[in-house]
C-alpha positions as CSV (number, residue, x, y, z in Angstrom):
1,X,15.6,-4.7,6.5
2,X,13.3,-2.2,8.2
3,X,10.7,-2.7,5.5
4,X,10.8,-6.4,6.2
5,X,10.2,-5.8,9.9
6,X,7.2,-3.5,9.2
7,X,5.8,-5.9,6.6
8,X,6.2,-8.9,9.0
9,X,4.3,-6.9,11.6
10,X,1.5,-6.0,9.2
11,X,1.2,-9.6,8.1
12,X,0.6,-10.9,11.7
13,X,-2.8,-12.5,12.0
14,X,-3.8,-10.2,14.9
15,X,-3.2,-7.2,12.5
16,X,-4.8,-8.8,9.5
17,X,-7.9,-9.5,11.5
18,X,-8.5,-5.8,12.3
19,X,-11.3,-4.1,10.4
20,X,-10.1,-1.9,7.4
21,X,-12.1,1.1,8.6
22,X,-10.6,1.3,12.1
23,X,-10.5,4.9,13.4
24,X,-7.7,4.5,15.9
25,X,-4.9,1.9,16.4
26,X,-5.8,-0.4,19.3
27,X,-3.5,-0.4,22.3
28,X,-2.4,-3.9,21.3
29,X,-1.0,-2.6,18.0
30,X,1.2,0.4,18.8
31,X,3.2,0.3,15.6
32,X,0.2,0.0,13.3
33,X,-0.1,3.6,11.9
34,X,3.7,4.0,11.5
35,X,4.2,0.6,9.9
36,X,1.3,1.2,7.6
37,X,2.5,4.5,6.4
38,X,6.3,4.0,6.4
39,X,7.1,0.5,5.1
40,X,6.9,1.9,1.6
41,X,9.5,4.6,2.3
42,X,12.0,1.9,3.4
43,X,11.1,-0.4,0.6
44,X,11.6,2.4,-2.0
45,X,15.2,2.8,-0.7
46,X,16.1,-0.9,-1.2
47,X,13.8,-3.8,-2.0
48,X,14.9,-7.2,-0.9
49,X,13.4,-10.6,-1.9
50,X,12.1,-11.0,1.7
51,X,10.4,-7.6,1.5
52,X,8.9,-8.5,-1.9
53,X,7.4,-11.7,-0.6
54,X,6.0,-10.0,2.5
55,X,4.6,-7.1,0.5
56,X,2.9,-9.5,-1.9
57,X,1.3,-11.2,1.0
58,X,0.1,-7.9,2.4
59,X,-1.0,-6.5,-0.9
60,X,-3.2,-9.5,-1.8
61,X,-6.5,-8.3,-0.5
62,X,-5.1,-4.9,0.4
63,X,-8.6,-3.3,0.3
64,X,-9.6,-5.4,3.3
65,X,-6.4,-4.8,5.3
66,X,-6.4,-2.2,8.1
67,X,-3.3,-0.6,6.6
68,X,-5.1,0.4,3.4
69,X,-7.6,2.6,5.4
70,X,-4.7,4.1,7.4
71,X,-2.8,4.9,4.2
72,X,-5.8,6.8,2.9
73,X,-5.8,9.1,6.0
74,X,-2.1,9.7,6.0
75,X,-0.4,12.9,4.6
76,X,-3.5,15.1,4.2
77,X,-3.4,17.2,1.1
78,X,-6.4,18.2,-1.1
79,X,-6.3,15.0,-3.0
80,X,-6.0,12.9,0.2
81,X,-9.0,14.7,1.7
82,X,-11.1,13.5,-1.2
83,X,-9.8,9.9,-0.7
84,X,-10.4,10.0,3.1
85,X,-14.1,10.4,2.5
86,X,-13.9,7.1,0.6
87,X,-13.7,3.6,1.9
88,X,-10.7,1.5,1.1
89,X,-12.8,-0.8,-1.1
90,X,-11.1,-1.1,-4.4
91,X,-7.7,-0.1,-3.1
92,X,-5.7,-2.8,-4.8
93,X,-2.1,-3.8,-4.1
94,X,-1.1,-2.0,-7.3
95,X,-2.8,1.2,-6.1
96,X,-1.0,0.9,-2.7
97,X,2.4,0.4,-4.3
98,X,1.7,3.3,-6.7
99,X,0.7,5.6,-3.8
100,X,3.9,4.6,-2.0
101,X,6.0,4.9,-5.1
102,X,7.5,1.4,-5.0
103,X,8.0,0.8,-8.8
104,X,9.7,-2.6,-8.5
105,X,6.8,-4.0,-6.4
106,X,4.2,-2.5,-8.7
107,X,5.9,-4.2,-11.6
108,X,6.1,-7.5,-9.6
109,X,2.3,-7.3,-8.9
110,X,1.5,-6.7,-12.5
111,X,3.8,-9.5,-13.7
112,X,1.8,-11.8,-11.4
113,X,-1.1,-11.0,-13.7
114,X,-3.4,-10.9,-10.7
115,X,-4.0,-7.2,-10.9
116,X,-5.2,-4.9,-13.7
117,X,-3.2,-1.7,-14.3
118,X,-6.4,0.0,-15.6
119,X,-8.6,-0.9,-12.6
120,X,-10.1,2.0,-10.9
121,X,-10.1,2.1,-7.1
122,X,-10.8,4.7,-4.5
123,X,-12.5,7.8,-6.0
124,X,-12.3,6.3,-9.5
125,X,-8.5,6.6,-9.7
126,X,-6.1,4.2,-11.5
127,X,-2.8,3.2,-10.0
128,X,-1.0,5.3,-12.6
129,X,-3.0,8.4,-11.6
130,X,-2.0,7.7,-7.9
131,X,1.7,7.5,-8.8
132,X,1.5,10.7,-10.9
133,X,-0.4,12.7,-8.3
134,X,2.1,11.6,-5.6
135,X,5.0,12.7,-7.8
136,X,6.4,9.3,-8.6
137,X,7.5,9.1,-12.2
138,X,10.4,6.6,-11.9
139,X,11.1,4.0,-14.5
140,X,11.0,0.3,-13.7
141,X,14.4,-1.4,-13.7
142,X,13.3,-4.2,-15.9
143,X,10.8,-4.9,-18.7
144,X,7.2,-4.3,-18.0
């Protein structure tokens, strides 16, 4: 349910209209950074139909959503430092779900046949390389 709350917030028009390269959260969006970085943690624990629907809405055009840029600057490690120097252009929904480790949503995105698993995004990385680098090696629960 928490993932649904954060995803609903991130899908508000006032949030969707923010530029993807925003340096700081505006005072009118106090939950922006936390919701952008943590909805995936909650969705990984339990994915509901409502969360899936809201996530698909968020992840469609993810490279133009403010949360994609925030996600790139979250959890600085050596790999993330390389990503932070990049723009969020090319950060597809599949890349986002791989980075967050949400296998079921990545599978749903690929089944929609709207995204290409081999597409390279930020810094030339595929979604699979993102998942591997972040330590997510889970198996999908259904056929791929």
